[in-house]
Backbone as XML, in Angstrom:
<?xml version="1.0"?>
<chain id="A" units="angstrom">
  <residue number="1" name="MET">
    <atom name="N" x="-5.374" y="12.010" z="-22.260"/>
    <atom name="CA" x="-5.912" y="10.535" z="-21.216"/>
    <atom name="C" x="-6.122" y="9.329" z="-21.064"/>
  </residue>
  <residue number="2" name="ARG">
    <atom name="N" x="-7.371" y="9.176" z="-21.898"/>
    <atom name="CA" x="-7.667" y="7.729" z="-22.137"/>
    <atom name="C" x="-6.278" y="6.542" z="-22.371"/>
  </residue>
  <residue number="3" name="ASP">
    <atom name="N" x="-6.040" y="7.331" z="-22.777"/>
    <atom name="CA" x="-5.060" y="6.762" z="-24.204"/>
    <atom name="C" x="-4.134" y="5.522" z="-23.421"/>
  </residue>
  <residue number="4" name="VAL">
    <atom name="N" x="-3.087" y="6.696" z="-22.048"/>
    <atom name="CA" x="-2.196" y="6.518" z="-21.645"/>
    <atom name="C" x="-3.162" y="5.287" z="-20.974"/>
  </residue>
  <residue number="5" name="ILE">
    <atom name="N" x="-4.309" y="5.476" z="-19.964"/>
    <atom name="CA" x="-5.232" y="4.192" z="-18.947"/>
    <atom name="C" x="-4.735" y="3.236" z="-19.918"/>
  </residue>
  <residue number="6" name="ARG">
    <atom name="N" x="-5.538" y="3.441" z="-21.325"/>
    <atom name="CA" x="-5.239" y="2.117" z="-22.525"/>
    <atom name="C" x="-4.077" y="1.359" z="-22.329"/>
  </residue>
  <residue number="7" name="ILE">
    <atom name="N" x="-3.000" y="2.217" z="-22.209"/>
    <atom name="CA" x="-1.873" y="1.368" z="-22.652"/>
    <atom name="C" x="-1.436" y="0.807" z="-21.419"/>
  </residue>
  <residue number="8" name="LEU">
    <atom name="N" x="-1.367" y="1.452" z="-20.195"/>
    <atom name="CA" x="-0.845" y="0.697" z="-19.156"/>
    <atom name="C" x="-1.923" y="-0.098" z="-18.107"/>
  </residue>
  <residue number="9" name="ILE">
    <atom name="N" x="-2.893" y="-0.365" z="-18.747"/>
    <atom name="CA" x="-3.945" y="-0.544" z="-18.106"/>
    <atom name="C" x="-3.642" y="-2.024" z="-17.397"/>
  </residue>
  <residue number="10" name="ALA">
    <atom name="N" x="-3.200" y="-2.988" z="-18.758"/>
    <atom name="CA" x="-2.942" y="-4.365" z="-18.707"/>
    <atom name="C" x="-1.319" y="-4.024" z="-17.943"/>
  </residue>
  <residue number="11" name="PRO">
    <atom name="N" x="-0.665" y="-3.483" z="-18.173"/>
    <atom name="CA" x="1.130" y="-4.070" z="-17.197"/>
    <atom name="C" x="0.309" y="-3.743" z="-15.314"/>
  </residue>
  <residue number="12" name="LEU">
    <atom name="N" x="-0.181" y="-2.490" z="-15.212"/>
    <atom name="CA" x="-0.916" y="-2.413" z="-13.870"/>
    <atom name="C" x="-1.342" y="-3.606" z="-13.601"/>
  </residue>
  <residue number="13" name="VAL">
    <atom name="N" x="-2.161" y="-4.060" z="-14.043"/>
    <atom name="CA" x="-3.586" y="-5.034" z="-12.999"/>
    <atom name="C" x="-2.165" y="-6.456" z="-13.127"/>
  </residue>
  <residue number="14" name="TRP">
    <atom name="N" x="-1.306" y="-6.481" z="-14.015"/>
    <atom name="CA" x="-0.394" y="-7.498" z="-14.123"/>
    <atom name="C" x="0.619" y="-7.281" z="-12.849"/>
  </residue>
  <residue number="15" name="LEU">
    <atom name="N" x="0.893" y="-6.590" z="-12.017"/>
    <atom name="CA" x="1.732" y="-5.672" z="-11.698"/>
    <atom name="C" x="0.684" y="-5.931" z="-9.833"/>
  </residue>
  <residue number="16" name="ALA">
    <atom name="N" x="-0.093" y="-5.170" z="-9.901"/>
    <atom name="CA" x="-1.147" y="-5.676" z="-8.882"/>
    <atom name="C" x="-1.472" y="-7.300" z="-8.651"/>
  </residue>
  <residue number="17" name="ALA">
    <atom name="N" x="-1.961" y="-8.341" z="-9.260"/>
    <atom name="CA" x="-1.416" y="-9.520" z="-9.665"/>
    <atom name="C" x="-0.177" y="-10.264" z="-9.064"/>
  </residue>
  <residue number="18" name="PHE">
    <atom name="N" x="1.040" y="-9.517" z="-9.247"/>
    <atom name="CA" x="1.616" y="-10.294" z="-9.368"/>
    <atom name="C" x="1.832" y="-10.042" z="-7.794"/>
  </residue>
  <residue number="19" name="SER">
    <atom name="N" x="2.293" y="-8.916" z="-7.331"/>
    <atom name="CA" x="2.116" y="-8.512" z="-5.955"/>
    <atom name="C" x="0.926" y="-9.620" z="-5.189"/>
  </residue>
  <residue number="20" name="ALA">
    <atom name="N" x="0.458" y="-9.196" z="-5.690"/>
    <atom name="CA" x="-1.296" y="-10.237" z="-4.685"/>
    <atom name="C" x="-0.716" y="-11.915" z="-4.669"/>
  </residue>
  <residue number="21" name="VAL">
    <atom name="N" x="-0.203" y="-12.616" z="-5.694"/>
    <atom name="CA" x="0.259" y="-13.944" z="-5.160"/>
    <atom name="C" x="1.453" y="-14.455" z="-4.282"/>
  </residue>
  <residue number="22" name="TYR">
    <atom name="N" x="2.157" y="-13.068" z="-4.883"/>
    <atom name="CA" x="3.289" y="-13.567" z="-4.070"/>
    <atom name="C" x="2.886" y="-13.252" z="-2.615"/>
  </residue>
  <residue number="23" name="GLY">
    <atom name="N" x="2.394" y="-12.371" z="-2.015"/>
    <atom name="CA" x="1.704" y="-12.178" z="-0.681"/>
    <atom name="C" x="1.055" y="-12.912" z="-0.396"/>
  </residue>
  <residue number="24" name="LEU">
    <atom name="N" x="0.212" y="-13.852" z="-1.372"/>
    <atom name="CA" x="-0.675" y="-14.365" z="-0.850"/>
    <atom name="C" x="0.466" y="-16.119" z="-0.443"/>
  </residue>
  <residue number="25" name="HIS">
    <atom name="N" x="0.879" y="-16.077" z="-1.219"/>
    <atom name="CA" x="2.123" y="-17.322" z="-1.065"/>
    <atom name="C" x="2.988" y="-16.867" z="0.429"/>
  </residue>
  <residue number="26" name="GLY">
    <atom name="N" x="3.033" y="-15.707" z="0.719"/>
    <atom name="CA" x="4.338" y="-15.416" z="1.748"/>
    <atom name="C" x="3.224" y="-15.762" z="3.305"/>
  </residue>
  <residue number="27" name="LEU">
    <atom name="N" x="1.999" y="-15.193" z="2.894"/>
    <atom name="CA" x="1.046" y="-15.553" z="3.915"/>
    <atom name="C" x="0.927" y="-16.729" z="4.225"/>
  </residue>
  <residue number="28" name="ILE">
    <atom name="N" x="0.793" y="-17.397" z="3.180"/>
    <atom name="CA" x="0.336" y="-19.000" z="2.981"/>
    <atom name="C" x="1.775" y="-19.853" z="3.650"/>
  </residue>
  <residue number="29" name="CYS">
    <atom name="N" x="2.769" y="-18.808" z="3.663"/>
    <atom name="CA" x="3.714" y="-19.979" z="4.076"/>
    <atom name="C" x="4.134" y="-19.423" z="6.080"/>
  </residue>
  <residue number="30" name="GLY">
    <atom name="N" x="3.669" y="-18.032" z="5.611"/>
    <atom name="CA" x="3.891" y="-17.193" z="7.292"/>
    <atom name="C" x="3.185" y="-17.591" z="8.161"/>
  </residue>
  <residue number="31" name="HIS">
    <atom name="N" x="1.999" y="-18.239" z="7.884"/>
    <atom name="CA" x="1.109" y="-18.734" z="8.922"/>
    <atom name="C" x="0.984" y="-20.135" z="8.421"/>
  </residue>
  <residue number="32" name="GLY">
    <atom name="N" x="1.582" y="-20.762" z="8.301"/>
    <atom name="CA" x="1.363" y="-22.370" z="8.117"/>
    <atom name="C" x="0.131" y="-22.604" z="7.661"/>
  </residue>
  <residue number="33" name="ILE">
    <atom name="N" x="-0.545" y="-22.248" z="7.336"/>
    <atom name="CA" x="-2.161" y="-22.554" z="6.363"/>
    <atom name="C" x="-2.091" y="-23.819" z="5.818"/>
  </residue>
  <residue number="34" name="THR">
    <atom name="N" x="-3.010" y="-24.652" z="6.561"/>
    <atom name="CA" x="-2.990" y="-26.515" z="6.016"/>
    <atom name="C" x="-4.006" y="-26.890" z="5.775"/>
  </residue>
  <residue number="35" name="GLY">
    <atom name="N" x="-4.461" y="-28.032" z="5.375"/>
    <atom name="CA" x="-6.005" y="-28.524" z="5.346"/>
    <atom name="C" x="-6.365" y="-29.009" z="3.875"/>
  </residue>
  <residue number="36" name="THR">
    <atom name="N" x="-6.738" y="-29.560" z="3.350"/>
    <atom name="CA" x="-7.378" y="-29.969" z="1.929"/>
    <atom name="C" x="-8.624" y="-29.049" z="1.844"/>
  </residue>
  <residue number="37" name="ALA">
    <atom name="N" x="-9.057" y="-29.387" z="0.349"/>
    <atom name="CA" x="-10.463" y="-28.809" z="0.256"/>
    <atom name="C" x="-10.653" y="-29.299" z="-1.631"/>
  </residue>
  <residue number="38" name="LEU">
    <atom name="N" x="-11.430" y="-30.251" z="-2.082"/>
    <atom name="CA" x="-11.717" y="-30.106" z="-3.219"/>
    <atom name="C" x="-10.462" y="-31.421" z="-3.674"/>
  </residue>
  <residue number="39" name="GLY">
    <atom name="N" x="-10.355" y="-31.776" z="-2.824"/>
    <atom name="CA" x="-8.634" y="-33.426" z="-3.227"/>
    <atom name="C" x="-7.555" y="-32.322" z="-3.205"/>
  </residue>
  <residue number="40" name="LEU">
    <atom name="N" x="-7.258" y="-31.363" z="-2.748"/>
    <atom name="CA" x="-5.689" y="-30.686" z="-2.915"/>
    <atom name="C" x="-5.686" y="-30.259" z="-1.595"/>
  </residue>
  <residue number="41" name="PRO">
    <atom name="N" x="-4.539" y="-30.007" z="-1.232"/>
    <atom name="CA" x="-4.079" y="-29.068" z="-0.321"/>
    <atom name="C" x="-4.438" y="-27.292" z="-0.442"/>
  </residue>
  <residue number="42" name="LEU">
    <atom name="N" x="-5.089" y="-26.940" z="0.239"/>
    <atom name="CA" x="-6.053" y="-25.646" z="0.877"/>
    <atom name="C" x="-4.256" y="-24.487" z="0.180"/>
  </residue>
  <residue number="43" name="PRO">
    <atom name="N" x="-3.221" y="-24.654" z="0.920"/>
    <atom name="CA" x="-2.675" y="-23.752" z="-0.320"/>
    <atom name="C" x="-2.314" y="-23.855" z="-1.517"/>
  </residue>
  <residue number="44" name="ARG">
    <atom name="N" x="-2.386" y="-24.801" z="-1.667"/>
    <atom name="CA" x="-2.452" y="-25.501" z="-3.489"/>
    <atom name="C" x="-3.568" y="-24.769" z="-4.068"/>
  </residue>
  <residue number="45" name="LEU">
    <atom name="N" x="-4.890" y="-24.823" z="-3.606"/>
    <atom name="CA" x="-5.964" y="-24.728" z="-4.311"/>
    <atom name="C" x="-6.253" y="-22.981" z="-3.989"/>
  </residue>
  <residue number="46" name="LEU">
    <atom name="N" x="-5.940" y="-22.334" z="-3.298"/>
    <atom name="CA" x="-5.564" y="-20.685" z="-3.002"/>
    <atom name="C" x="-4.954" y="-20.894" z="-4.235"/>
  </residue>
  <residue number="47" name="LEU">
    <atom name="N" x="-3.646" y="-20.668" z="-4.293"/>
    <atom name="CA" x="-2.366" y="-20.035" z="-5.665"/>
    <atom name="C" x="-2.967" y="-20.883" z="-6.672"/>
  </residue>
  <residue number="48" name="LEU">
    <atom name="N" x="-3.745" y="-21.658" z="-6.723"/>
    <atom name="CA" x="-3.716" y="-21.919" z="-8.441"/>
    <atom name="C" x="-5.369" y="-20.782" z="-8.164"/>
  </residue>
  <residue number="49" name="ALA">
    <atom name="N" x="-6.240" y="-20.583" z="-7.478"/>
    <atom name="CA" x="-7.049" y="-19.798" z="-7.284"/>
    <atom name="C" x="-7.106" y="-18.239" z="-8.152"/>
  </residue>
  <residue number="50" name="ALA">
    <atom name="N" x="-6.061" y="-18.452" z="-7.328"/>
    <atom name="CA" x="-5.425" y="-16.825" z="-7.544"/>
    <atom name="C" x="-4.609" y="-16.542" z="-9.151"/>
  </residue>
  <residue number="51" name="TYR">
    <atom name="N" x="-4.087" y="-17.321" z="-8.982"/>
    <atom name="CA" x="-3.514" y="-18.118" z="-10.627"/>
    <atom name="C" x="-4.613" y="-17.547" z="-12.111"/>
  </residue>
  <residue number="52" name="ALA">
    <atom name="N" x="-5.398" y="-18.031" z="-11.575"/>
    <atom name="CA" x="-6.927" y="-18.556" z="-12.425"/>
    <atom name="C" x="-7.573" y="-16.643" z="-12.338"/>
  </residue>
  <residue number="53" name="LEU">
    <atom name="N" x="-7.296" y="-16.615" z="-11.285"/>
    <atom name="CA" x="-8.026" y="-15.076" z="-11.278"/>
    <atom name="C" x="-6.906" y="-14.084" z="-11.654"/>
  </residue>
  <residue number="54" name="ALA">
    <atom name="N" x="-6.086" y="-14.188" z="-11.831"/>
    <atom name="CA" x="-4.941" y="-13.464" z="-12.716"/>
    <atom name="C" x="-5.044" y="-13.271" z="-14.156"/>
  </residue>
  <residue number="55" name="ILE">
    <atom name="N" x="-5.110" y="-14.652" z="-14.049"/>
    <atom name="CA" x="-5.269" y="-15.108" z="-15.942"/>
    <atom name="C" x="-6.712" y="-14.413" z="-16.448"/>
  </residue>
  <residue number="56" name="LEU">
    <atom name="N" x="-7.620" y="-14.761" z="-15.701"/>
    <atom name="CA" x="-9.073" y="-14.530" z="-15.890"/>
    <atom name="C" x="-9.148" y="-13.305" z="-16.465"/>
  </residue>
  <residue number="57" name="LEU">
    <atom name="N" x="-8.728" y="-11.995" z="-15.507"/>
    <atom name="CA" x="-8.344" y="-10.359" z="-15.422"/>
    <atom name="C" x="-7.993" y="-9.837" z="-16.540"/>
  </residue>
  <residue number="58" name="GLN">
    <atom name="N" x="-6.813" y="-10.645" z="-17.272"/>
    <atom name="CA" x="-5.764" y="-10.151" z="-18.358"/>
    <atom name="C" x="-6.854" y="-10.712" z="-19.377"/>
  </residue>
  <residue number="59" name="LEU">
    <atom name="N" x="-7.376" y="-11.660" z="-19.450"/>
    <atom name="CA" x="-8.140" y="-11.869" z="-20.850"/>
    <atom name="C" x="-9.556" y="-11.394" z="-20.707"/>
  </residue>
  <residue number="60" name="ALA">
    <atom name="N" x="-9.689" y="-10.367" z="-19.838"/>
    <atom name="CA" x="-10.991" y="-9.592" z="-19.938"/>
    <atom name="C" x="-10.171" y="-8.133" z="-20.277"/>
  </residue>
  <residue number="61" name="LEU">
    <atom name="N" x="-9.328" y="-8.192" z="-20.132"/>
    <atom name="CA" x="-8.753" y="-6.744" z="-20.121"/>
    <atom name="C" x="-8.287" y="-6.891" z="-21.534"/>
  </residue>
  <residue number="62" name="LEU">
    <atom name="N" x="-7.918" y="-7.596" z="-22.287"/>
    <atom name="CA" x="-7.522" y="-7.933" z="-23.624"/>
    <atom name="C" x="-8.780" y="-8.065" z="-24.518"/>
  </residue>
  <residue number="63" name="ALA">
    <atom name="N" x="-10.224" y="-8.179" z="-23.692"/>
    <atom name="CA" x="-11.281" y="-8.845" z="-24.551"/>
    <atom name="C" x="-11.662" y="-7.202" z="-25.010"/>
  </residue>
  <residue number="64" name="ALA">
    <atom name="N" x="-11.961" y="-6.010" z="-23.569"/>
    <atom name="CA" x="-11.997" y="-5.068" z="-23.743"/>
    <atom name="C" x="-11.128" y="-3.980" z="-24.841"/>
  </residue>
  <residue number="65" name="LEU">
    <atom name="N" x="-10.045" y="-4.791" z="-25.358"/>
    <atom name="CA" x="-9.302" y="-3.550" z="-25.340"/>
    <atom name="C" x="-9.398" y="-3.728" z="-27.036"/>
  </residue>
  <residue number="66" name="TYR">
    <atom name="N" x="-10.260" y="-5.293" z="-27.782"/>
    <atom name="CA" x="-10.224" y="-5.627" z="-28.557"/>
    <atom name="C" x="-11.480" y="-4.837" z="-29.264"/>
  </residue>
  <residue number="67" name="HIS">
    <atom name="N" x="-12.562" y="-4.694" z="-27.745"/>
    <atom name="CA" x="-13.858" y="-3.989" z="-28.177"/>
    <atom name="C" x="-13.831" y="-2.750" z="-28.940"/>
  </residue>
  <residue number="68" name="PRO">
    <atom name="N" x="-14.756" y="-2.143" z="-30.009"/>
    <atom name="CA" x="-14.867" y="-1.097" z="-30.453"/>
    <atom name="C" x="-14.867" y="0.030" z="-29.930"/>
  </residue>
  <residue number="69" name="ARG">
    <atom name="N" x="-15.876" y="-0.116" z="-28.618"/>
    <atom name="CA" x="-16.462" y="0.733" z="-27.439"/>
    <atom name="C" x="-15.272" y="1.281" z="-26.679"/>
  </residue>
  <residue number="70" name="VAL">
    <atom name="N" x="-14.124" y="0.341" z="-26.313"/>
    <atom name="CA" x="-13.482" y="0.685" z="-25.425"/>
    <atom name="C" x="-12.106" y="1.616" z="-26.053"/>
  </residue>
  <residue number="71" name="SER">
    <atom name="N" x="-11.862" y="0.658" z="-27.844"/>
    <atom name="CA" x="-10.509" y="0.826" z="-28.281"/>
    <atom name="C" x="-10.263" y="1.982" z="-28.316"/>
  </residue>
  <residue number="72" name="ALA">
    <atom name="N" x="-8.724" y="2.525" z="-28.358"/>
    <atom name="CA" x="-8.389" y="3.562" z="-29.121"/>
    <atom name="C" x="-8.877" y="3.772" z="-30.356"/>
  </residue>
  <residue number="73" name="THR">
    <atom name="N" x="-9.093" y="5.284" z="-30.637"/>
    <atom name="CA" x="-9.602" y="5.222" z="-31.903"/>
    <atom name="C" x="-8.469" y="5.625" z="-33.074"/>
  </residue>
  <residue number="74" name="GLU">
    <atom name="N" x="-7.172" y="5.695" z="-32.426"/>
    <atom name="CA" x="-5.862" y="6.103" z="-33.694"/>
    <atom name="C" x="-5.023" y="4.970" z="-33.480"/>
  </residue>
  <residue number="75" name="GLY">
    <atom name="N" x="-5.062" y="4.513" z="-34.943"/>
    <atom name="CA" x="-4.250" y="3.218" z="-35.547"/>
    <atom name="C" x="-2.849" y="3.286" z="-34.333"/>
  </residue>
  <residue number="76" name="PHE">
    <atom name="N" x="-2.411" y="3.500" z="-33.794"/>
    <atom name="CA" x="-0.669" y="3.589" z="-33.494"/>
    <atom name="C" x="-1.168" y="3.131" z="-31.726"/>
  </residue>
  <residue number="77" name="THR">
    <atom name="N" x="-1.920" y="4.312" z="-31.034"/>
    <atom name="CA" x="-2.619" y="3.354" z="-29.523"/>
    <atom name="C" x="-3.500" y="2.776" z="-29.696"/>
  </residue>
  <residue number="78" name="ARG">
    <atom name="N" x="-4.721" y="2.282" z="-30.478"/>
    <atom name="CA" x="-4.597" y="1.123" z="-30.602"/>
    <atom name="C" x="-3.592" y="-0.117" z="-31.063"/>
  </residue>
  <residue number="79" name="PHE">
    <atom name="N" x="-3.135" y="0.148" z="-31.492"/>
    <atom name="CA" x="-1.784" y="-0.914" z="-31.778"/>
    <atom name="C" x="-1.186" y="-1.433" z="-30.338"/>
  </residue>
  <residue number="80" name="VAL">
    <atom name="N" x="-0.754" y="0.637" z="-30.150"/>
    <atom name="CA" x="0.032" y="-0.241" z="-28.554"/>
    <atom name="C" x="-0.844" y="-1.275" z="-27.740"/>
  </residue>
  <residue number="81" name="SER">
    <atom name="N" x="-2.010" y="0.193" z="-26.761"/>
    <atom name="CA" x="-2.838" y="-1.002" z="-26.076"/>
    <atom name="C" x="-2.726" y="-2.388" z="-26.361"/>
  </residue>
  <residue number="82" name="ARG">
    <atom name="N" x="-3.005" y="-2.765" z="-27.403"/>
    <atom name="CA" x="-3.633" y="-4.170" z="-27.822"/>
    <atom name="C" x="-1.904" y="-4.942" z="-27.623"/>
  </residue>
  <residue number="83" name="ALA">
    <atom name="N" x="-1.266" y="-4.128" z="-27.886"/>
    <atom name="CA" x="1.073" y="-5.010" z="-27.791"/>
    <atom name="C" x="0.664" y="-5.346" z="-26.134"/>
  </residue>
  <residue number="84" name="THR">
    <atom name="N" x="0.576" y="-4.053" z="-25.019"/>
    <atom name="CA" x="0.489" y="-4.392" z="-23.964"/>
    <atom name="C" x="-0.013" y="-5.040" z="-23.117"/>
  </residue>
  <residue number="85" name="GLY">
    <atom name="N" x="-1.325" y="-5.117" z="-23.903"/>
    <atom name="CA" x="-2.562" y="-5.860" z="-23.475"/>
    <atom name="C" x="-1.947" y="-7.314" z="-23.729"/>
  </residue>
  <residue number="86" name="TRP">
    <atom name="N" x="-1.474" y="-8.482" z="-24.621"/>
    <atom name="CA" x="-0.638" y="-9.284" z="-25.119"/>
    <atom name="C" x="0.469" y="-9.310" z="-24.007"/>
  </residue>
  <residue number="87" name="ALA">
    <atom name="N" x="1.051" y="-8.443" z="-23.817"/>
    <atom name="CA" x="2.123" y="-8.434" z="-22.574"/>
    <atom name="C" x="1.366" y="-8.196" z="-21.636"/>
  </residue>
  <residue number="88" name="GLY">
    <atom name="N" x="0.548" y="-8.309" z="-20.903"/>
    <atom name="CA" x="0.441" y="-8.090" z="-19.525"/>
    <atom name="C" x="0.139" y="-9.728" z="-19.449"/>
  </residue>
  <residue number="89" name="LEU">
    <atom name="N" x="-0.762" y="-10.394" z="-20.615"/>
    <atom name="CA" x="-1.574" y="-11.822" z="-20.574"/>
    <atom name="C" x="-0.029" y="-12.954" z="-20.518"/>
  </residue>
  <residue number="90" name="VAL">
    <atom name="N" x="0.331" y="-12.216" z="-21.254"/>
    <atom name="CA" x="1.936" y="-13.328" z="-21.172"/>
    <atom name="C" x="2.586" y="-12.872" z="-19.909"/>
  </residue>
  <residue number="91" name="ALA">
    <atom name="N" x="3.196" y="-12.125" z="-19.758"/>
    <atom name="CA" x="3.497" y="-11.832" z="-18.273"/>
    <atom name="C" x="2.798" y="-12.615" z="-16.841"/>
  </residue>
  <residue number="92" name="ALA">
    <atom name="N" x="1.465" y="-12.464" z="-17.133"/>
    <atom name="CA" x="1.030" y="-13.012" z="-15.725"/>
    <atom name="C" x="1.048" y="-14.711" z="-15.564"/>
  </residue>
  <residue number="93" name="VAL">
    <atom name="N" x="1.016" y="-15.194" z="-17.320"/>
    <atom name="CA" x="0.852" y="-16.931" z="-17.089"/>
    <atom name="C" x="2.273" y="-17.183" z="-16.991"/>
  </residue>
  <residue number="94" name="TRP">
    <atom name="N" x="3.467" y="-16.696" z="-17.592"/>
    <atom name="CA" x="4.542" y="-17.199" z="-17.680"/>
    <atom name="C" x="5.379" y="-16.972" z="-15.941"/>
  </residue>
  <residue number="95" name="THR">
    <atom name="N" x="5.342" y="-15.349" z="-15.281"/>
    <atom name="CA" x="5.345" y="-14.851" z="-13.753"/>
    <atom name="C" x="5.004" y="-15.772" z="-12.953"/>
  </residue>
  <residue number="96" name="LEU">
    <atom name="N" x="3.923" y="-16.088" z="-12.930"/>
    <atom name="CA" x="3.155" y="-16.321" z="-11.907"/>
    <atom name="C" x="2.493" y="-18.246" z="-11.600"/>
  </residue>
  <residue number="97" name="LEU">
    <atom name="N" x="3.111" y="-18.838" z="-12.938"/>
    <atom name="CA" x="2.952" y="-20.199" z="-12.911"/>
    <atom name="C" x="3.474" y="-20.514" z="-12.062"/>
  </residue>
  <residue number="98" name="PRO">
    <atom name="N" x="5.090" y="-20.383" z="-12.001"/>
    <atom name="CA" x="6.022" y="-21.106" z="-10.545"/>
    <atom name="C" x="5.686" y="-21.238" z="-9.480"/>
  </residue>
  <residue number="99" name="VAL">
    <atom name="N" x="4.532" y="-20.099" z="-8.890"/>
    <atom name="CA" x="4.362" y="-20.301" z="-7.383"/>
    <atom name="C" x="3.290" y="-20.759" z="-7.573"/>
  </residue>
  <residue number="100" name="ALA">
    <atom name="N" x="1.981" y="-20.558" z="-8.600"/>
    <atom name="CA" x="1.575" y="-21.551" z="-8.405"/>
    <atom name="C" x="1.283" y="-23.196" z="-8.463"/>
  </residue>
  <residue number="101" name="VAL">
    <atom name="N" x="1.800" y="-23.406" z="-9.145"/>
    <atom name="CA" x="2.449" y="-25.297" z="-9.689"/>
    <atom name="C" x="3.203" y="-25.973" z="-8.614"/>
  </residue>
  <residue number="102" name="THR">
    <atom name="N" x="4.321" y="-24.851" z="-8.515"/>
    <atom name="CA" x="5.469" y="-25.833" z="-7.676"/>
    <atom name="C" x="5.129" y="-25.849" z="-6.181"/>
  </residue>
  <residue number="103" name="SER">
    <atom name="N" x="6.215" y="-26.591" z="-5.350"/>
    <atom name="CA" x="6.102" y="-26.364" z="-4.103"/>
    <atom name="C" x="6.057" y="-24.894" z="-3.122"/>
  </residue>
  <residue number="104" name="TYR">
    <atom name="N" x="4.772" y="-24.901" z="-2.061"/>
    <atom name="CA" x="4.382" y="-23.701" z="-2.132"/>
    <atom name="C" x="4.954" y="-23.225" z="-0.671"/>
  </residue>
  <residue number="105" name="CYS">
    <atom name="N" x="5.654" y="-23.802" z="0.304"/>
    <atom name="CA" x="6.958" y="-23.890" z="1.596"/>
    <atom name="C" x="8.165" y="-24.078" z="1.322"/>
  </residue>
  <residue number="106" name="GLY">
    <atom name="N" x="9.293" y="-24.264" z="1.515"/>
    <atom name="CA" x="9.986" y="-24.560" z="1.613"/>
    <atom name="C" x="11.064" y="-24.932" z="2.809"/>
  </residue>
</chain>
């Protein structure tokens, strides 16, 4: 059972992050959140923070999958779990980038 979790954790975290970032985008646009903080518009700052948090979570998962204490003992499972870890990281960077850097409400 732990091997299944090792294999699926990164795509599941990506799925949750994708839903959270795009949900945040909808809340920002739906409620008309405005203002500035740290020299940036508040909506942009919130979306960039959510994007950065999603990437940091994926990086932490990937690092954990390479740690000897957490990684799988069998070669195939270790390879597949690390491959899905990389896929989760790439998916997070690629699919969340547009909402983080383009215009936030249309």
